[in-house]
N, C-alpha and C positions, 0 to 999 in steps of 0.2 A: 504493500500500500504506500509506504513512504517513497519508494522509487517512482511510482506513478505520479504521486503528488509533486515530487521534486521535478520530474520531467515536464509536466504540464504547466506548472507555475513558472519555472525558470526558462525552459526552452520556448514555450508558447505564450507566456505572460498571462495565463488564466489564473483566476483567484479561487483559493480553497473556500468553499461556502459551508461545508458541513463535514464532520467526522464523528460518527456516533455508532452505538450498537444498533445493528439492523433490527427493526421492529419485527418481532415474532419469529426470528430465526436465531437459533442457539449459537453462541460463540462466534458471531459473525459481525464484522464492521461494515459500514457504508462510508464512502467518501464521495462528496459532490464537488465538482469543479465547474465554475460558472461559465456559461456561454452567453446568456443575457438574462434579463429578469424573469423570463419564463422557461428557460432551458438550461440544463446542466448535463455533464457527463458524470455518470455514477459508476464507481468501482466497488467491488465486493471482495472482502478478504476474510477467509477463515483458515485455520491450520491445516485442514484436509486438502486444500487446493494444491499445495506443493506435492502431494502424493499422486496427483493425476498426471500421467505421462504426456509430454508434448510430442506429437507425431505430425511432422510436416506433411501436408496433403490430406490430413484428417482433422486434427484439432486446430491447426494453424495453417494459413496459406503461406505466410512468410514474406510475401510481396504482393502487390496489387494485381498481378496477373496469374497467380498460381491457384490451384484448387484447394478447397477444404471441404469438410463434410457438410451436407445440406443442413440448414438450420443454425449453422455457426456464423460468426461475423467474418466475412472475407477481408474487408477493410473498412475503415471509418473515414468519411469525408466531412470536413468542417468548413463552413462558409466564411469567406472574407468579403469585404465590400467591393474591391476593385483591383485593377492590376497593380496600382501603386502599393496597396496593402499586401498583395501577394508577394511582391518583390521585397517589401520590408520584412515580411515574415521569413522569406528565404534567407535574407541577410542575418536575421536573428538566429535562425537555426544553424546556419553554417558557421557563424561566429562563435557558437557554443559547441562546435564539434560534431554537429549532426549532418551527414551527407544528405543532399537534397537533389532530386531529379526534377527538371522542368524549369519554367512552365511548359506544359504541353497544351497546345490549342486543339481542343476536341470539337470546335465548331459551336457547340451549345454552351461550352464553358471552357475556362482555362484552369489548369491544376498543377500543383507541385506534389511530390510524393516523397515520403521518408518513413523511417522506422521509429517506433516507440518501444518502451520497456516491455518485456515478456513477449517479444516477437509480434507486437502490434504492427499492422500495416496502416499508415495514416496518409491522409490527403488534405490539402487546403485548396479550395476552389472558389471561383466566383463566376457569375453570369450576369450580364447587363440587361437581359430581357427574358421573358418566359420561353420555355421550350415549345416549339411549334410541332405538335404531334403529327400533323400531316406530312411534315418534312422528315421527321425522325423515326417514324415507324416503317422500317425496311420491309417491303412486301415479301422478300425472300425469307427473312427471319420470321415474319408473321406466319408464313406458310409452314416453315419448319416447326414452329411451335404448335401447329395444328389449330390455329385460330381462323375461324371463318370470317367472311366479310361482315356478317351480322354481329358476330361476337366482337370484332374489332370496333365497330360503331358503338356497341354497348360499353366496351372497356374505355373508350375515349370519352363517353358521356354517360356515366352511370345514372340510373334512375334515382331521383331524390327519394329520401325516406320521409313519408308523410303520415306515418302511423305512430308518432311518438305518443307515449302514454305518461309523459312527465316523470319517467323513471319507474313506472308501475309494471313494466313487462316482467313476467315471471321467468324464473330460471328454466332453460330448456331441459329436456330429458337427458340425464347424464349418460344414458346408454345410447344416445344419438350420435351423429357423425362428428360433432365437435368442429375443429380440433379441441383436444383436451390437454391440460397440463399433466406432466408425468413426474416420475421419480419421487413420489410421496410414499410413505409407509403404507402397507396394505390397509385399506379402508379409510385413510385420512383424507384423500381427495373428495370422496363422497360425503364425508362428514363436514368438511370445510364448505364445499359448494352447496350443501343442504341447509346451511344456516340461514335464518331470516335476514333480509337485507338490513334491517335496522340494527342487528347485532354488530355488523361490520363497523358501523359508525362509532361504536364505543369499545371495541375489543383491543385496539392498539394504543400504546402510549403515544401521546401526541404533543407533549411539552418538550421544548428544547432542553438539552442536558445542562445548559448553563443559564442562569438567570441574569438578564441584562436589562 
């Protein structure tokens, strides 16, 4: 945890916002690093993590172009404002000993790439205008993905959800298709998901650990 905090504060200039026992998870810390007033990067640390083996191509990609297992983070891209800030951040990283590749001009954005602690693959990127889906959905790739013309139109413009019940929708059948969270002890997932919604609002500690 300290290595990640050191890297993101020193190398990228981010601010540590929180470092506390993760609510509801035994023997585990949370660390939050500020992106803006609404967004953070959160790191999780407990003693068992060091026992999980790192296998490149499975648990970690190791670089922005390599494979890793489905459902894991291949690389993390963070937004900067413009080209000037991108070059400023490249200077900051390189002056602190971090090799940086780029900027690379992807057409829709420009990016630089570098490594973080624990074999993280990281990117800083900016775009000056929204991505034009008509220009950037390659028909060949759409076809290879098995997406029909009708599906593509729906994906570009999903139907709005007009059936809000003000938070009153009930939990779906836990035997249904999901997806579902996993790696719980036997029976715990069903017990947690079966709790009434109003219980969740009161079950976690929600006071900061330090009075200010």
